[in-house]
C-alpha positions in Angstrom: -31.7 -0.8 -8.0 -32.4 -4.2 -8.2 -29.8 -5.9 -6.5 -28.4 -7.4 -9.9 -27.9 -4.2 -11.4 -25.4 -2.6 -8.2 -23.7 -5.8 -8.9 -23.4 -5.0 -12.3 -22.4 -0.7 -11.3 -18.8 -0.6 -12.1 -18.5 0.7 -8.0 -19.8 -1.8 -6.5 -17.2 -4.6 -8.7 -14.6 -3.0 -7.8 -15.8 -3.0 -4.1 -17.0 -6.2 -4.0 -12.6 -6.7 -5.6 -10.9 -4.9 -3.6 -12.5 -5.6 -0.6 -11.7 -9.6 -2.0 -8.1 -8.6 -2.7 -7.4 -6.6 0.1 -9.0 -9.6 2.9 -6.1 -12.3 0.4 -2.6 -9.5 1.1 -3.9 -9.5 4.8 -4.3 -13.3 5.3 -0.4 -13.4 3.2 0.7 -11.0 5.2 -0.6 -12.7 8.0 2.5 -14.2 9.4 4.9 -11.0 8.8 2.4 -8.8 11.1 1.8 -6.9 8.5 -0.9 -4.6 7.1 -1.0 -4.2 3.5 -0.9 -0.1 4.4 2.6 -1.0 6.4 3.0 -3.6 3.7 2.4 -0.2 0.7 4.6 2.0 2.6 7.3 0.0 3.2 7.8 -1.0 -0.3 7.5 2.8 -1.1 10.0 3.1 1.0 12.6 0.9 -0.3 11.9 1.8 -3.6 13.0 5.6 -2.9 15.5 5.3 -0.2 15.4 7.9 2.1 12.6 10.8 2.0 10.8 12.6 3.9 7.8 12.1 5.2 5.9 15.1 2.6 7.6 13.1 -0.3 6.1 10.0 1.9 2.1 12.0 1.7 3.0 13.0 -1.3 3.7 10.1 -2.9 1.2 7.7 -1.5 -1.8 10.3 -1.7 -2.2 9.8 2.1 -3.4 11.6 5.1 -0.2 12.9 7.1 -2.1 12.0 10.3 -2.8 7.9 8.4 1.3 8.6 7.3 2.7 9.3 10.4 0.4 6.1 12.5 1.9 3.6 10.1 5.5 4.9 10.3 4.7 4.5 13.6 4.0 1.3 13.9 7.4 0.6 11.5 10.1 2.3 13.3 8.3 0.3 16.4 9.2 -3.3 14.8 12.5 -1.3 13.5 11.9 -1.8 9.2 11.9 2.0 9.0 13.9 4.9 10.7 13.1 8.1 10.9 15.6 11.3 11.7 15.2 15.0 11.8 16.7 16.9 8.7 19.6 18.3 10.5 19.0 21.4 7.8 15.8 22.2 8.9 15.2 20.5 12.0 10.9 20.5 11.2 11.8 18.4 8.5 11.5 14.4 8.9 13.4 12.2 5.9 12.2 8.8 6.4 14.6 5.4 5.4 14.1 1.8 5.6 15.8 -0.5 7.9 18.2 -4.2 6.9 15.4 -5.5 8.7 12.7 -3.8 6.7 14.4 -4.4 3.8 14.4 -8.3 4.7 10.6 -7.5 5.3 9.8 -6.7 1.3 11.6 -9.7 0.3 8.8 -11.7 1.8 5.5 -8.8 1.3 6.5 -8.9 -2.4 6.5 -12.7 -2.8 3.7 -13.2 -0.3 2.0 -9.7 -3.1 3.5 -12.3 -6.1 1.1 -15.4 -5.0 -1.8 -13.4 -4.1 -1.9 -12.0 -8.1 -0.8 -15.5 -9.2 -4.3 -16.8 -8.5 -6.0 -14.4 -8.3 -5.3 -13.3 -12.1 -4.7 -16.8 -13.0 -7.1 -16.1 -16.4 -5.8 -13.4 -17.3 -2.9 -12.6 -19.8 -0.1 -10.7 -19.1 -1.1 -7.8 -21.8 -4.5 -7.8 -19.7 -2.8 -7.7 -16.5 -1.3 -4.4 -17.7 -3.9 -3.2 -19.7 -5.9 -2.8 -16.2 -3.0 -1.9 -14.0 -3.0 1.4 -16.0 -6.8 1.6 -16.3 -6.8 1.1 -12.5 -3.8 3.7 -11.6 -6.1 6.4 -13.4 -9.0 6.3 -11.3 -9.2 9.7 -9.7 -8.7 9.8 -5.5 -7.7 12.4 -3.5 -5.8 11.7 -0.1 -8.1 11.9 2.3 -9.7 9.2 0.5 -7.1 6.6 2.5 -6.9 8.5 5.3 -10.8 6.8 5.6 -9.7 3.5 3.9 -10.7 0.1 6.7 -6.6 -0.3 7.7 
């Protein structure tokens, strides 16, 4: 396969643009000390309210050990709290803190700036279509565990 043919294959194109967006998001979030993975989890906690760790695993399609590592970071920074379920001591609930909610507000601004620049040439309808198509790409929880942070 020639280098130009490889660049035209959808998988390679998505991988290239995924790396570019990941770099841009990392740079935008750099001042907060959060990675894109931290930001996604924190925003999800903000949307969901208190939720079990298993619920987060299911919603985010993330490996349990990867989730625990990210939650440990967020908890250390005072952005999220974990507590045991009084009815089932094996189950933990996770909740965003007030400091976490403030972090989400800055995350949303940073991500909106990155998206505005990246998708400047797209119409609102094209962005909606792209979002819908990308949301349908098949992935497994283990795929996320292998991804770079």
